[in-house]
N, CA, C and O atoms as CSV, one atom per row, in Angstrom:
chain,resi,resn,atom,element,x,y,z
A,1,UNK,N,N,121.444,77.813,63.830
A,1,UNK,CA,C,121.084,77.273,62.536
A,1,UNK,C,C,120.016,76.191,62.670
A,1,UNK,O,O,119.161,76.054,61.795
A,2,UNK,N,N,120.059,75.425,63.758
A,2,UNK,CA,C,119.058,74.369,63.948
A,2,UNK,C,C,117.658,74.954,64.060
A,2,UNK,O,O,116.696,74.375,63.555
A,3,UNK,N,N,117.546,76.089,64.714
A,3,UNK,CA,C,116.241,76.735,64.849
A,3,UNK,C,C,115.726,77.195,63.499
A,3,UNK,O,O,114.526,77.129,63.234
A,4,UNK,N,N,116.632,77.664,62.639
A,4,UNK,CA,C,116.238,78.067,61.294
A,4,UNK,C,C,115.706,76.879,60.514
A,4,UNK,O,O,114.752,77.016,59.749
A,5,UNK,N,N,116.305,75.726,60.697
A,5,UNK,CA,C,115.865,74.533,59.985
A,5,UNK,C,C,114.527,74.011,60.491
A,5,UNK,O,O,113.869,73.219,59.816
A,6,UNK,N,N,114.130,74.450,61.664
A,6,UNK,CA,C,112.813,74.084,62.188
A,6,UNK,C,C,111.758,75.087,61.716
A,6,UNK,O,O,110.729,74.700,61.163
A,7,UNK,N,N,112.019,76.369,61.939
A,7,UNK,CA,C,111.007,77.394,61.682
A,7,UNK,C,C,110.863,77.770,60.209
A,7,UNK,O,O,109.744,77.956,59.732
A,8,UNK,N,N,111.966,77.883,59.488
A,8,UNK,CA,C,111.897,78.349,58.102
A,8,UNK,C,C,111.057,77.432,57.212
A,8,UNK,O,O,110.243,77.941,56.441
A,9,UNK,N,N,111.211,76.107,57.277
A,9,UNK,CA,C,110.340,75.267,56.445
A,9,UNK,C,C,108.860,75.398,56.807
A,9,UNK,O,O,107.993,75.336,55.935
A,10,UNK,N,N,108.582,75.579,58.087
A,10,UNK,CA,C,107.194,75.784,58.501
A,10,UNK,C,C,106.655,77.070,57.883
A,10,UNK,O,O,105.530,77.099,57.384
A,11,UNK,N,N,107.462,78.135,57.916
A,11,UNK,CA,C,107.038,79.396,57.312
A,11,UNK,C,C,106.902,79.272,55.797
A,11,UNK,O,O,106.020,79.897,55.208
A,12,UNK,N,N,107.747,78.491,55.167
A,12,UNK,CA,C,107.618,78.270,53.728
A,12,UNK,C,C,106.326,77.539,53.390
A,12,UNK,O,O,105.662,77.875,52.410
A,13,UNK,N,N,105.968,76.553,54.183
A,13,UNK,CA,C,104.714,75.833,53.964
A,13,UNK,C,C,103.528,76.763,54.198
A,13,UNK,O,O,102.559,76.741,53.440
A,14,UNK,N,N,103.607,77.570,55.237
A,14,UNK,CA,C,102.538,78.534,55.508
A,14,UNK,C,C,102.416,79.519,54.347
A,14,UNK,O,O,101.312,79.797,53.878
A,15,UNK,N,N,103.555,80.049,53.883
A,15,UNK,CA,C,103.539,80.982,52.763
A,15,UNK,C,C,102.993,80.359,51.501
A,15,UNK,O,O,102.212,80.983,50.782
A,16,UNK,N,N,103.400,79.124,51.223
A,16,UNK,CA,C,102.900,78.437,50.032
A,16,UNK,C,C,101.398,78.178,50.139
A,16,UNK,O,O,100.673,78.317,49.153
A,17,UNK,N,N,100.932,77.805,51.318
A,17,UNK,CA,C,99.498,77.561,51.484
A,17,UNK,C,C,98.689,78.854,51.407
A,17,UNK,O,O,97.524,78.835,51.012
A,18,UNK,N,N,99.304,79.976,51.784
A,18,UNK,CA,C,98.604,81.251,51.641
A,18,UNK,C,C,98.443,81.635,50.171
A,18,UNK,O,O,97.535,82.390,49.822
A,19,UNK,N,N,99.304,81.127,49.325
A,19,UNK,CA,C,99.194,81.396,47.886
A,19,UNK,C,C,98.064,80.605,47.244
A,19,UNK,O,O,97.726,80.849,46.086
A,20,UNK,N,N,97.480,79.675,47.964
A,20,UNK,CA,C,96.418,78.820,47.433
A,20,UNK,C,C,95.032,79.296,47.864
A,20,UNK,O,O,94.164,78.480,48.174
A,21,UNK,N,N,94.824,80.595,47.884
A,21,UNK,CA,C,93.564,81.168,48.358
A,21,UNK,C,C,92.362,80.608,47.607
A,21,UNK,O,O,91.332,80.326,48.219
A,22,UNK,N,N,92.476,80.445,46.310
A,22,UNK,CA,C,91.337,79.957,45.525
A,22,UNK,C,C,90.970,78.524,45.888
A,22,UNK,O,O,89.815,78.125,45.737
A,23,UNK,N,N,91.927,77.756,46.358
A,23,UNK,CA,C,91.649,76.378,46.772
A,23,UNK,C,C,91.170,76.290,48.217
A,23,UNK,O,O,90.301,75.480,48.539
A,24,UNK,N,N,91.733,77.119,49.079
A,24,UNK,CA,C,91.427,77.002,50.507
A,24,UNK,C,C,90.214,77.813,50.938
A,24,UNK,O,O,89.484,77.401,51.839
A,25,UNK,N,N,89.992,78.950,50.311
A,25,UNK,CA,C,88.907,79.829,50.735
A,25,UNK,C,C,89.387,80.840,51.757
A,25,UNK,O,O,90.452,80.686,52.355
A,26,UNK,N,N,88.593,81.868,51.946
A,26,UNK,CA,C,88.995,82.977,52.816
A,26,UNK,C,C,89.119,82.597,54.290
A,26,UNK,O,O,90.092,83.013,54.920
A,27,UNK,N,N,88.187,81.828,54.886
A,27,UNK,CA,C,88.346,81.500,56.318
A,27,UNK,C,C,89.654,80.747,56.617
A,27,UNK,O,O,90.317,81.023,57.618
A,28,UNK,N,N,90.014,79.811,55.756
A,28,UNK,CA,C,91.254,79.065,55.950
A,28,UNK,C,C,92.451,79.980,55.719
A,28,UNK,O,O,93.459,79.872,56.418
A,29,UNK,N,N,92.349,80.875,54.747
A,29,UNK,CA,C,93.412,81.834,54.455
A,29,UNK,C,C,93.683,82.710,55.683
A,29,UNK,O,O,94.836,82.962,56.031
A,30,UNK,N,N,92.635,83.159,56.319
A,30,UNK,CA,C,92.774,83.990,57.523
A,30,UNK,C,C,93.403,83.185,58.654
A,30,UNK,O,O,94.303,83.674,59.338
A,31,UNK,N,N,92.935,81.954,58.857
A,31,UNK,CA,C,93.481,81.111,59.926
A,31,UNK,C,C,94.964,80.826,59.702
A,31,UNK,O,O,95.755,80.853,60.645
A,32,UNK,N,N,95.338,80.555,58.457
A,32,UNK,CA,C,96.739,80.274,58.149
A,32,UNK,C,C,97.595,81.519,58.363
A,32,UNK,O,O,98.722,81.416,58.847
A,33,UNK,N,N,97.075,82.688,58.011
A,33,UNK,CA,C,97.855,83.915,58.204
A,33,UNK,C,C,98.055,84.219,59.686
A,33,UNK,O,O,99.111,84.718,60.073
A,34,UNK,N,N,97.067,83.929,60.511
A,34,UNK,CA,C,97.222,84.110,61.958
A,34,UNK,C,C,98.247,83.113,62.497
A,34,UNK,O,O,99.075,83.464,63.337
A,35,UNK,N,N,98.192,81.886,62.020
A,35,UNK,CA,C,99.197,80.893,62.398
A,35,UNK,C,C,100.583,81.357,61.972
A,35,UNK,O,O,101.560,81.155,62.693
A,36,UNK,N,N,100.667,81.980,60.799
A,36,UNK,CA,C,101.939,82.519,60.317
A,36,UNK,C,C,102.489,83.589,61.231
A,36,UNK,O,O,103.697,83.652,61.460
A,37,UNK,N,N,101.616,84.434,61.758
A,37,UNK,CA,C,102.059,85.472,62.692
A,37,UNK,C,C,102.641,84.842,63.951
A,37,UNK,O,O,103.681,85.274,64.448
A,38,UNK,N,N,101.971,83.831,64.458
A,38,UNK,CA,C,102.437,83.155,65.677
A,38,UNK,C,C,103.796,82.490,65.431
A,38,UNK,O,O,104.713,82.622,66.242
A,39,UNK,N,N,103.919,81.778,64.310
A,39,UNK,CA,C,105.183,81.102,63.998
A,39,UNK,C,C,106.286,82.129,63.754
A,39,UNK,O,O,107.420,81.934,64.191
A,40,UNK,N,N,105.963,83.219,63.060
A,40,UNK,CA,C,106.971,84.248,62.784
A,40,UNK,C,C,107.444,84.914,64.078
A,40,UNK,O,O,108.630,85.213,64.220
A,41,UNK,N,N,106.527,85.147,65.021
A,41,UNK,CA,C,106.937,85.722,66.304
A,41,UNK,C,C,107.843,84.755,67.063
A,41,UNK,O,O,108.855,85.168,67.629
A,42,UNK,N,N,107.488,83.484,67.076
A,42,UNK,CA,C,108.321,82.492,67.761
A,42,UNK,C,C,109.683,82.375,67.085
A,42,UNK,O,O,110.707,82.247,67.756
A,43,UNK,N,N,109.692,82.418,65.767
A,43,UNK,CA,C,110.938,82.355,64.997
A,43,UNK,C,C,111.822,83.553,65.314
A,43,UNK,O,O,113.036,83.411,65.457
A,44,UNK,N,N,111.224,84.720,65.422
A,44,UNK,CA,C,111.976,85.931,65.734
A,44,UNK,C,C,112.596,85.844,67.122
A,44,UNK,O,O,113.776,86.146,67.299
A,45,UNK,N,N,111.813,85.438,68.090
A,45,UNK,CA,C,112.308,85.337,69.463
A,45,UNK,C,C,113.419,84.285,69.565
A,45,UNK,O,O,114.419,84.495,70.250
A,46,UNK,N,N,113.236,83.169,68.886
A,46,UNK,CA,C,114.197,82.070,68.995
A,46,UNK,C,C,115.518,82.349,68.280
A,46,UNK,O,O,116.559,81.834,68.689
A,47,UNK,N,N,115.490,83.156,67.218
A,47,UNK,CA,C,116.700,83.299,66.403
A,47,UNK,C,C,117.274,84.710,66.362
A,47,UNK,O,O,118.217,84.954,65.609
A,48,UNK,N,N,116.754,85.628,67.124
A,48,UNK,CA,C,117.181,87.027,67.009
A,48,UNK,C,C,118.694,87.199,67.201
A,48,UNK,O,O,119.304,88.016,66.512
A,49,UNK,N,N,119.294,86.471,68.094
A,49,UNK,CA,C,120.733,86.616,68.347
A,49,UNK,C,C,121.582,85.981,67.248
A,49,UNK,O,O,122.783,86.240,67.174
A,50,UNK,N,N,120.984,85.163,66.406
A,50,UNK,CA,C,121.715,84.461,65.350
A,50,UNK,C,C,121.576,85.125,63.982
A,50,UNK,O,O,122.047,84.572,62.988
A,51,UNK,N,N,120.945,86.286,63.906
A,51,UNK,CA,C,120.728,86.938,62.621
A,51,UNK,C,C,122.067,87.304,61.997
A,51,UNK,O,O,122.896,87.950,62.638
A,52,UNK,N,N,122.282,86.896,60.753
A,52,UNK,CA,C,123.515,87.218,60.026
A,52,UNK,C,C,123.434,88.603,59.391
A,52,UNK,O,O,124.405,89.359,59.408
A,53,UNK,N,N,122.262,88.932,58.829
A,53,UNK,CA,C,122.044,90.238,58.197
A,53,UNK,C,C,120.775,90.831,58.831
A,53,UNK,O,O,119.679,90.646,58.302
A,54,UNK,N,N,120.919,91.540,59.959
A,54,UNK,CA,C,119.745,92.016,60.695
A,54,UNK,C,C,118.790,92.877,59.864
A,54,UNK,O,O,117.574,92.778,60.026
A,55,UNK,N,N,119.323,93.715,58.981
A,55,UNK,CA,C,118.453,94.589,58.190
A,55,UNK,C,C,117.509,93.771,57.311
A,55,UNK,O,O,116.322,94.083,57.224
A,56,UNK,N,N,118.021,92.737,56.664
A,56,UNK,CA,C,117.163,91.905,55.817
A,56,UNK,C,C,116.179,91.085,56.637
A,56,UNK,O,O,115.057,90.838,56.195
A,57,UNK,N,N,116.584,90.667,57.815
A,57,UNK,CA,C,115.676,89.932,58.698
A,57,UNK,C,C,114.481,90.819,59.084
A,57,UNK,O,O,113.335,90.369,59.090
A,58,UNK,N,N,114.769,92.064,59.399
A,58,UNK,CA,C,113.708,93.009,59.767
A,58,UNK,C,C,112.826,93.309,58.567
A,58,UNK,O,O,111.602,93.355,58.692
A,59,UNK,N,N,113.438,93.514,57.404
A,59,UNK,CA,C,112.669,93.805,56.192
A,59,UNK,C,C,111.776,92.620,55.833
A,59,UNK,O,O,110.631,92.812,55.423
A,60,UNK,N,N,112.289,91.396,55.984
A,60,UNK,CA,C,111.487,90.204,55.706
A,60,UNK,C,C,110.234,90.187,56.572
A,60,UNK,O,O,109.134,89.932,56.082
A,61,UNK,N,N,110.407,90.461,57.859
A,61,UNK,CA,C,109.268,90.465,58.773
A,61,UNK,C,C,108.328,91.633,58.481
A,61,UNK,O,O,107.115,91.516,58.653
A,62,UNK,N,N,108.887,92.751,58.042
A,62,UNK,CA,C,108.059,93.902,57.673
A,62,UNK,C,C,107.178,93.569,56.475
A,62,UNK,O,O,106.022,93.987,56.420
A,63,UNK,N,N,107.716,92.818,55.514
A,63,UNK,CA,C,106.907,92.418,54.358
A,63,UNK,C,C,105.736,91.543,54.781
A,63,UNK,O,O,104.649,91.658,54.217
A,64,UNK,N,N,105.937,90.675,55.759
A,64,UNK,CA,C,104.809,89.867,56.246
A,64,UNK,C,C,103.775,90.776,56.897
A,64,UNK,O,O,102.572,90.599,56.706
A,65,UNK,N,N,104.251,91.745,57.665
A,65,UNK,CA,C,103.329,92.698,58.296
A,65,UNK,C,C,102.559,93.511,57.272
A,65,UNK,O,O,101.359,93.734,57.431
A,66,UNK,N,N,103.238,93.957,56.221
A,66,UNK,CA,C,102.566,94.715,55.160
A,66,UNK,C,C,101.515,93.848,54.488
A,66,UNK,O,O,100.400,94.305,54.233
A,67,UNK,N,N,101.864,92.595,54.198
A,67,UNK,CA,C,100.899,91.686,53.576
A,67,UNK,C,C,99.705,91.459,54.493
A,67,UNK,O,O,98.566,91.405,54.029
A,68,UNK,N,N,99.957,91.329,55.773
A,68,UNK,CA,C,98.869,91.112,56.728
A,68,UNK,C,C,97.961,92.332,56.823
A,68,UNK,O,O,96.738,92.203,56.773
A,69,UNK,N,N,98.543,93.496,56.958
A,69,UNK,CA,C,97.747,94.722,57.092
A,69,UNK,C,C,96.961,95.014,55.815
A,69,UNK,O,O,95.778,95.352,55.876
A,70,UNK,N,N,97.614,94.885,54.662
A,70,UNK,CA,C,96.889,95.137,53.418
A,70,UNK,C,C,95.801,94.093,53.195
A,70,UNK,O,O,94.752,94.405,52.631
A,71,UNK,N,N,96.037,92.862,53.630
A,71,UNK,CA,C,95.004,91.831,53.536
A,71,UNK,C,C,93.790,92.166,54.377
A,71,UNK,O,O,92.656,91.947,53.949
A,72,UNK,N,N,94.016,92.694,55.567
A,72,UNK,CA,C,92.899,93.099,56.433
A,72,UNK,C,C,92.115,94.243,55.792
A,72,UNK,O,O,90.885,94.258,55.830
A,73,UNK,N,N,92.825,95.189,55.209
A,73,UNK,CA,C,92.154,96.324,54.553
A,73,UNK,C,C,91.371,95.836,53.337
A,73,UNK,O,O,90.251,96.289,53.103
A,74,UNK,N,N,91.944,94.923,52.566
A,74,UNK,CA,C,91.264,94.397,51.373
A,74,UNK,C,C,89.970,93.691,51.762
A,74,UNK,O,O,88.979,93.771,51.036
A,75,UNK,N,N,89.970,93.000,52.902
A,75,UNK,CA,C,88.749,92.318,53.348
A,75,UNK,C,C,87.625,93.306,53.633
A,75,UNK,O,O,86.453,93.003,53.406
A,76,UNK,N,N,87.981,94.481,54.129
A,76,UNK,CA,C,86.967,95.456,54.527
A,76,UNK,C,C,86.590,96.428,53.419
A,76,UNK,O,O,85.492,96.984,53.441
A,77,UNK,N,N,87.474,96.645,52.453
A,77,UNK,CA,C,87.214,97.583,51.365
A,77,UNK,C,C,87.504,96.863,50.058
A,77,UNK,O,O,88.642,96.461,49.813
A,78,UNK,N,N,86.508,96.699,49.232
A,78,UNK,CA,C,86.726,95.980,47.976
A,78,UNK,C,C,87.022,96.959,46.840
A,78,UNK,O,O,86.690,98.142,46.919
A,79,UNK,N,N,87.643,96.452,45.797
A,79,UNK,CA,C,87.882,97.256,44.609
A,79,UNK,C,C,89.178,98.041,44.602
A,79,UNK,O,O,89.366,98.892,43.733
A,80,UNK,N,N,90.079,97.786,45.541
A,80,UNK,CA,C,91.348,98.498,45.577
A,80,UNK,C,C,92.421,97.637,44.910
A,80,UNK,O,O,93.118,96.868,45.573
A,81,UNK,N,N,92.541,97.776,43.607
A,81,UNK,CA,C,93.464,96.947,42.842
A,81,UNK,C,C,94.906,97.214,43.253
A,81,UNK,O,O,95.693,96.276,43.375
A,82,UNK,N,N,95.265,98.468,43.467
A,82,UNK,CA,C,96.637,98.801,43.847
A,82,UNK,C,C,96.992,98.171,45.193
A,82,UNK,O,O,98.107,97.685,45.380
A,83,UNK,N,N,96.053,98.179,46.117
A,83,UNK,CA,C,96.306,97.588,47.433
A,83,UNK,C,C,96.431,96.070,47.328
A,83,UNK,O,O,97.252,95.465,48.017
A,84,UNK,N,N,95.633,95.463,46.483
A,84,UNK,CA,C,95.733,94.016,46.271
A,84,UNK,C,C,97.091,93.659,45.662
A,84,UNK,O,O,97.673,92.623,45.982
A,85,UNK,N,N,97.581,94.523,44.789
A,85,UNK,CA,C,98.898,94.304,44.189
A,85,UNK,C,C,99.992,94.414,45.241
A,85,UNK,O,O,100.908,93.592,45.270
A,86,UNK,N,N,99.908,95.416,46.100
A,86,UNK,CA,C,100.881,95.576,47.186
A,86,UNK,C,C,100.836,94.353,48.102
A,86,UNK,O,O,101.878,93.880,48.556
A,87,UNK,N,N,99.648,93.844,48.371
A,87,UNK,CA,C,99.466,92.665,49.220
A,87,UNK,C,C,100.212,91.465,48.627
A,87,UNK,O,O,100.959,90.780,49.326
A,88,UNK,N,N,100.002,91.225,47.352
A,88,UNK,CA,C,100.622,90.067,46.704
A,88,UNK,C,C,102.133,90.227,46.582
A,88,UNK,O,O,102.881,89.280,46.825
A,89,UNK,N,N,102.579,91.410,46.212
A,89,UNK,CA,C,104.019,91.640,46.053
A,89,UNK,C,C,104.742,91.513,47.391
A,89,UNK,O,O,105.815,90.914,47.458
A,90,UNK,N,N,104.171,92.066,48.448
A,90,UNK,CA,C,104.834,91.973,49.753
A,90,UNK,C,C,104.859,90.531,50.253
A,90,UNK,O,O,105.826,90.122,50.896
A,91,UNK,N,N,103.823,89.760,49.971
A,91,UNK,CA,C,103.820,88.351,50.368
A,91,UNK,C,C,104.900,87.576,49.611
A,91,UNK,O,O,105.590,86.740,50.195
A,92,UNK,N,N,105.045,87.851,48.329
A,92,UNK,CA,C,106.072,87.177,47.530
A,92,UNK,C,C,107.463,87.592,47.995
A,92,UNK,O,O,108.356,86.753,48.104
A,93,UNK,N,N,107.652,88.877,48.269
A,93,UNK,CA,C,108.954,89.348,48.750
A,93,UNK,C,C,109.302,88.741,50.102
A,93,UNK,O,O,110.471,88.463,50.372
A,94,UNK,N,N,108.305,88.534,50.949
A,94,UNK,CA,C,108.542,87.857,52.227
A,94,UNK,C,C,109.115,86.465,51.987
A,94,UNK,O,O,110.118,86.087,52.591
A,95,UNK,N,N,108.475,85.709,51.107
A,95,UNK,CA,C,108.938,84.349,50.836
A,95,UNK,C,C,110.317,84.334,50.183
A,95,UNK,O,O,111.152,83.494,50.515
A,96,UNK,N,N,110.555,85.253,49.262
A,96,UNK,CA,C,111.861,85.327,48.602
A,96,UNK,C,C,112.960,85.634,49.619
A,96,UNK,O,O,114.005,84.982,49.625
A,97,UNK,N,N,112.723,86.623,50.475
A,97,UNK,CA,C,113.728,86.958,51.488
A,97,UNK,C,C,113.929,85.825,52.485
A,97,UNK,O,O,115.048,85.596,52.944
A,98,UNK,N,N,112.874,85.124,52.820
A,98,UNK,CA,C,112.999,83.981,53.717
A,98,UNK,C,C,113.922,82.931,53.114
A,98,UNK,O,O,114.794,82.402,53.804
A,99,UNK,N,N,113.739,82.626,51.843
A,99,UNK,CA,C,114.590,81.641,51.171
A,99,UNK,C,C,116.022,82.152,51.057
A,99,UNK,O,O,116.967,81.407,51.316
A,100,UNK,N,N,116.190,83.415,50.674
A,100,UNK,CA,C,117.530,83.990,50.515
A,100,UNK,C,C,118.283,83.967,51.846
A,100,UNK,O,O,119.445,83.566,51.897
A,101,UNK,N,N,117.632,84.390,52.902
A,101,UNK,CA,C,118.293,84.401,54.212
A,101,UNK,C,C,118.615,82.995,54.702
A,101,UNK,O,O,119.671,82.772,55.293
A,102,UNK,N,N,117.722,82.054,54.463
A,102,UNK,CA,C,117.986,80.680,54.876
A,102,UNK,C,C,119.167,80.107,54.094
A,102,UNK,O,O,120.034,79.450,54.671
A,103,UNK,N,N,119.203,80.354,52.789
A,103,UNK,CA,C,120.336,79.889,51.986
A,103,UNK,C,C,121.642,80.545,52.425
A,103,UNK,O,O,122.678,79.885,52.500
A,104,UNK,N,N,121.591,81.842,52.716
A,104,UNK,CA,C,122.790,82.548,53.166
A,104,UNK,C,C,123.305,81.958,54.476
A,104,UNK,O,O,124.506,81.737,54.630
A,105,UNK,N,N,122.393,81.702,55.425
A,105,UNK,CA,C,122.803,81.122,56.703
A,105,UNK,C,C,123.374,79.720,56.503
A,105,UNK,O,O,124.379,79.356,57.113
A,106,UNK,N,N,122.726,78.946,55.647
A,106,UNK,CA,C,123.188,77.585,55.399
A,106,UNK,C,C,124.558,77.583,54.744
A,106,UNK,O,O,125.436,76.820,55.147
A,107,UNK,N,N,124.747,78.423,53.745
A,107,UNK,CA,C,126.028,78.460,53.036
A,107,UNK,C,C,127.137,79.048,53.892
A,107,UNK,O,O,128.279,78.593,53.811
A,108,UNK,N,N,126.827,80.052,54.714
A,108,UNK,CA,C,127.865,80.634,55.567
A,108,UNK,C,C,128.280,79.678,56.676
A,108,UNK,O,O,129.442,79.687,57.080
A,109,UNK,N,N,127.378,78.865,57.175
A,109,UNK,CA,C,127.741,77.871,58.189
A,109,UNK,C,C,128.508,76.704,57.586
A,109,UNK,O,O,129.323,76.081,58.268
A,110,UNK,N,N,128.258,76.400,56.320
A,110,UNK,CA,C,128.953,75.312,55.671
A,110,UNK,C,C,130.412,75.637,55.422
A,110,UNK,O,O,131.265,74.751,55.471
A,111,UNK,N,N,130.712,76.930,55.149
A,111,UNK,CA,C,132.082,77.371,54.889
A,111,UNK,C,C,132.903,77.397,56.169
A,111,UNK,O,O,134.113,77.173,56.144
A,112,UNK,N,N,132.244,77.670,57.284
A,112,UNK,CA,C,132.977,77.813,58.552
A,112,UNK,C,C,133.442,76.499,59.109
A,112,UNK,O,O,134.069,76.465,60.168
């Protein structure tokens, strides 16, 4: 749980800053997303044995991957509204699942 309290807030800040594309600009958006990949990989390695709901943990990470891949495609091909929508929805779902899983871990440890 201590590792979750270290990594999850960092990922939340990264996710929130990625939502500020109009303020940060594309180069900063790309740098933050790469930093997010590094933090997410470290978070996965550090907490894999502590996963309470492994399927949701995997799905959460898959949503980040989908957002990353669709973001790369959007940079190279413009005018794909459906792909931009998938990019935004998967990024939001990543953040929602991150919060849900963190709350679940926090509440389940509090009861024990």
